[in-house]
C-alpha positions as CSV (number, residue, x, y, z in Angstrom):
1,X,-18.9,-28.0,-53.9
2,X,-18.9,-26.1,-56.8
3,X,-18.0,-22.6,-57.3
4,X,-21.6,-21.2,-58.0
5,X,-22.8,-22.7,-55.1
6,X,-20.2,-21.5,-52.8
7,X,-21.1,-18.1,-54.1
8,X,-25.1,-18.6,-53.6
9,X,-24.1,-19.4,-49.9
10,X,-21.9,-16.9,-49.1
11,X,-24.8,-14.1,-50.5
12,X,-27.1,-16.1,-48.4
13,X,-24.8,-15.9,-45.2
14,X,-24.1,-12.3,-46.2
15,X,-27.4,-11.3,-46.1
16,X,-29.0,-13.0,-43.4
17,X,-26.1,-12.0,-41.2
18,X,-24.0,-8.6,-43.1
19,X,-26.4,-6.7,-41.4
20,X,-26.3,-7.7,-38.0
21,X,-22.8,-8.4,-38.4
22,X,-22.5,-4.2,-39.6
23,X,-24.3,-3.1,-36.7
24,X,-22.7,-5.2,-34.0
25,X,-18.8,-3.3,-35.4
26,X,-21.1,-0.2,-35.3
27,X,-22.3,-0.9,-32.0
28,X,-19.1,-1.8,-30.7
29,X,-17.0,1.0,-31.8
30,X,-19.6,3.7,-30.8
31,X,-20.6,2.0,-27.6
32,X,-16.0,1.9,-27.2
33,X,-16.0,6.2,-27.4
34,X,-19.7,6.3,-25.4
35,X,-17.6,4.0,-22.7
36,X,-14.9,6.3,-22.7
37,X,-17.0,9.7,-22.4
38,X,-18.7,8.0,-19.7
39,X,-15.2,7.5,-17.9
40,X,-14.5,10.7,-18.0
41,X,-17.4,12.0,-16.3
42,X,-17.1,9.5,-13.9
43,X,-13.7,10.2,-13.2
44,X,-14.7,14.0,-12.6
45,X,-17.7,13.1,-10.7
46,X,-15.2,10.8,-8.3
47,X,-12.5,13.6,-8.0
48,X,-15.5,16.0,-6.9
49,X,-16.4,13.5,-4.1
50,X,-15.7,13.2,-0.7
51,X,-14.7,9.6,-1.3
52,X,-11.6,7.8,0.1
53,X,-9.3,7.3,-2.3
54,X,-8.9,3.7,-1.9
55,X,-13.0,3.5,-3.2
56,X,-12.5,6.0,-6.0
57,X,-9.9,3.8,-7.2
58,X,-11.5,0.9,-7.1
59,X,-15.1,2.3,-8.1
60,X,-13.4,3.5,-11.3
61,X,-12.2,0.3,-12.6
62,X,-15.3,-1.5,-11.1
63,X,-17.5,1.0,-13.4
64,X,-15.5,0.4,-16.2
65,X,-15.3,-3.5,-16.4
66,X,-19.2,-3.2,-15.6
67,X,-19.8,-0.8,-19.0
68,X,-17.2,-3.1,-21.1
69,X,-20.0,-6.6,-20.0
70,X,-22.5,-4.5,-21.0
71,X,-20.9,-3.3,-24.4
72,X,-20.1,-7.2,-25.1
73,X,-23.6,-8.7,-23.9
74,X,-25.6,-5.8,-26.4
75,X,-23.3,-7.0,-29.1
76,X,-23.9,-10.6,-28.7
77,X,-27.5,-10.7,-29.0
78,X,-27.2,-7.8,-31.9
79,X,-25.6,-10.9,-33.8
80,X,-28.5,-13.3,-32.8
81,X,-26.5,-15.7,-30.5
82,X,-29.2,-17.3,-28.1
83,X,-27.9,-15.5,-24.6
84,X,-29.4,-18.8,-22.6
85,X,-26.6,-21.0,-24.3
86,X,-23.7,-18.1,-23.6
87,X,-25.1,-17.9,-20.3
88,X,-24.6,-22.3,-20.0
89,X,-21.2,-21.7,-21.7
90,X,-20.5,-19.0,-19.4
91,X,-21.2,-20.9,-16.0
92,X,-19.2,-23.7,-17.5
93,X,-16.2,-21.7,-18.2
94,X,-17.2,-19.7,-14.8
95,X,-16.4,-23.0,-12.7
96,X,-13.7,-24.4,-14.8
97,X,-12.0,-21.1,-14.4
98,X,-12.8,-20.9,-10.4
99,X,-11.2,-24.4,-9.7
100,X,-8.4,-23.0,-12.1
101,X,-7.8,-19.6,-10.3
102,X,-8.8,-20.1,-6.8
103,X,-5.7,-18.2,-5.4
104,X,-7.0,-14.7,-7.4
105,X,-10.5,-15.6,-6.0
106,X,-9.2,-14.9,-2.8
107,X,-7.1,-11.9,-4.2
108,X,-10.5,-11.0,-5.3
109,X,-12.4,-11.1,-1.7
110,X,-9.5,-9.5,-0.2
111,X,-9.4,-6.6,-2.4
112,X,-13.0,-5.9,-1.4
113,X,-12.2,-6.8,2.4
114,X,-9.5,-3.8,1.8
115,X,-12.7,-1.9,0.2
116,X,-14.7,-2.3,3.0
117,X,-13.0,-2.5,6.2
118,X,-10.1,-0.1,5.1
119,X,-6.9,-1.3,7.3
120,X,-4.8,1.6,4.9
121,X,-5.1,3.6,2.1
122,X,-3.6,4.8,-0.3
123,X,0.2,7.1,0.9
124,X,-0.5,4.9,3.6
125,X,3.1,3.3,5.1
126,X,2.3,-0.5,6.0
127,X,4.5,-3.5,6.3
128,X,2.9,-6.8,6.2
129,X,4.2,-10.1,4.7
130,X,7.9,-9.7,4.4
131,X,6.2,-5.9,2.4
132,X,7.0,-2.8,3.9
133,X,6.8,0.9,1.7
134,X,4.0,3.0,0.7
135,X,0.9,2.1,-1.0
136,X,0.6,3.5,-4.1
137,X,-2.2,1.5,-5.8
138,X,-4.8,-0.8,-4.9
139,X,-6.3,-3.2,-7.4
140,X,-8.8,-5.5,-7.8
141,X,-6.0,-8.5,-7.2
142,X,-2.9,-6.6,-5.9
143,X,-1.7,-4.2,-4.0
144,X,1.3,-2.0,-4.9
145,X,3.6,-1.3,-2.4
146,X,6.6,1.5,-3.5
147,X,10.4,0.9,-0.7
148,X,12.4,3.7,0.5
149,X,14.7,2.6,-1.7
150,X,11.8,2.9,-4.5
151,X,11.3,-0.2,-5.1
152,X,7.9,-1.2,-6.3
153,X,6.4,-4.5,-4.2
154,X,2.9,-6.1,-5.9
155,X,1.1,-7.3,-2.3
156,X,-1.7,-10.0,-3.4
157,X,-4.8,-8.8,-1.2
158,X,-5.3,-12.2,-0.1
159,X,-2.4,-12.6,1.9
160,X,-3.1,-9.3,3.0
161,X,-6.3,-10.0,4.1
162,X,-5.1,-13.1,5.6
163,X,-2.1,-10.9,7.6
164,X,-1.1,-8.7,10.4
165,X,-1.0,-5.0,8.8
166,X,0.8,-2.6,10.6
167,X,-0.2,1.0,9.5
168,X,2.5,2.8,10.7
169,X,0.4,6.5,9.2
170,X,-2.9,5.4,10.5
171,X,-2.5,8.0,13.3
172,X,-1.6,11.5,12.9
173,X,1.4,11.6,15.6
174,X,4.3,8.8,16.4
175,X,6.7,7.6,19.3
176,X,10.6,7.8,19.2
177,X,12.0,5.3,21.2
178,X,15.7,5.3,21.6
179,X,17.9,3.5,23.9
180,X,21.5,5.0,25.3
181,X,24.0,2.6,26.9
182,X,25.6,4.3,29.6
183,X,28.7,3.4,32.1
184,X,27.1,3.1,35.5
185,X,29.4,4.9,37.3
186,X,28.0,8.2,35.9
187,X,25.4,10.5,37.5
188,X,22.2,8.9,36.3
189,X,19.9,12.2,37.1
190,X,22.8,14.2,35.6
191,X,22.2,12.0,32.1
192,X,18.7,12.4,32.3
193,X,19.1,15.8,32.2
194,X,20.9,15.7,29.0
195,X,18.9,13.5,27.3
196,X,15.7,15.6,28.4
197,X,16.9,18.5,27.4
198,X,18.1,17.1,23.8
199,X,15.0,15.8,23.7
200,X,12.5,18.9,24.2
201,X,15.1,21.8,22.0
202,X,15.1,18.8,19.5
203,X,12.9,20.9,16.4
204,X,9.5,18.9,15.8
205,X,9.3,17.1,18.7
206,X,5.8,18.0,20.3
207,X,6.0,19.6,24.1
208,X,1.8,17.6,24.2
209,X,2.6,14.7,25.1
210,X,5.5,15.8,26.5
211,X,9.4,14.1,25.7
212,X,10.3,11.2,28.2
213,X,13.6,10.2,29.5
214,X,14.1,8.1,32.2
215,X,16.7,4.8,33.2
216,X,14.8,2.0,32.1
217,X,17.2,-1.1,32.8
218,X,20.7,-2.0,34.4
219,X,22.8,-4.8,32.6
220,X,26.1,-5.6,34.3
221,X,27.9,-2.6,34.5
222,X,26.1,-0.5,32.3
223,X,22.5,1.9,32.5
224,X,20.3,1.9,29.6
225,X,18.2,5.0,29.2
226,X,15.3,5.3,27.5
227,X,14.6,8.6,25.4
228,X,10.6,8.9,24.2
229,X,9.2,12.1,22.3
230,X,5.9,12.3,20.4
231,X,5.8,14.2,16.8
232,X,3.7,14.6,13.3
233,X,3.8,11.7,11.8
234,X,4.6,12.8,8.1
235,X,7.7,14.4,10.5
236,X,8.8,11.2,11.6
237,X,12.2,10.2,10.1
238,X,13.9,14.0,9.8
239,X,12.7,13.9,14.1
240,X,13.7,10.6,14.8
241,X,17.5,11.5,13.3
242,X,17.7,14.8,14.3
243,X,16.8,13.2,17.7
244,X,19.7,10.5,17.5
245,X,22.2,13.4,16.6
246,X,20.7,15.4,19.5
247,X,20.9,13.2,22.4
248,X,24.5,12.1,21.5
249,X,26.1,15.3,20.7
250,X,24.4,16.4,24.4
251,X,26.1,13.3,25.7
252,X,29.5,13.3,24.1
253,X,29.4,17.4,25.3
254,X,29.0,16.9,28.8
255,X,31.4,14.5,28.7
256,X,29.4,10.9,28.9
257,X,30.5,8.0,27.3
258,X,29.1,4.7,26.5
259,X,30.3,1.2,27.7
260,X,31.2,0.1,23.9
261,X,33.2,3.4,23.3
262,X,35.4,3.1,26.4
263,X,36.1,-0.3,26.0
264,X,37.5,0.7,22.5
265,X,39.9,3.1,23.7
266,X,41.0,0.7,26.3
267,X,41.7,-1.7,23.7
268,X,44.0,0.5,21.6
269,X,45.8,0.6,24.7
270,X,46.6,-2.5,25.7
271,X,48.0,-2.6,21.4
272,X,49.8,0.5,21.8
273,X,51.9,-1.0,25.2
């Protein structure tokens, strides 16, 4: 092909498709700007709404993806591409990709199930599939959990929906359960009174339901006392540690020891002899 023929063909192509290409580029740029504006408007609307935070997060991402899909379809139509051919190609590619990404599709389905059934929401403390922490983000495919030592765990949604999920913060109140081993040569009623008083006086422990302290098991020469106390869920860990400290301190102040401490003292004395 000589130069003149090449130039002629280039001019023909430019005259035929040049306007469409320019228009497609303009639509793509303007459409992207419009999508950004619509996203901002949607964000404001969602922030003012009373929808669940999980629904807001997923809806925002879904709207963004849908708008870009519409924009791409508009650009393809402007370029004059036959949509039936495009749909056929997309269907073929979709089948191949679907077979290759069965796990990803399972995660997508899991994300939709989380959105519908809401086993947890943003900010909840959960445990599932070996991951435990605060839910920071719920995307289409993964849920992000942040552990107490600030590690991020990305849990596939498909795994979450196929496993047991423990939601520690679903209720407004939680119960603290503690066990104390006491030698059986101590008056059980006295131990119970000490533990109950310590639980009642611990800051954050609710009086309704009332704290509980009882002898719950006997193991050889050991009594096992159980203390149960309710607190508001956001204060759980502070009350948990305060309760341990207060119960241990009151037992010690009243001359009540546990069998392990007594064995340790005896060992030391035998070594000294």
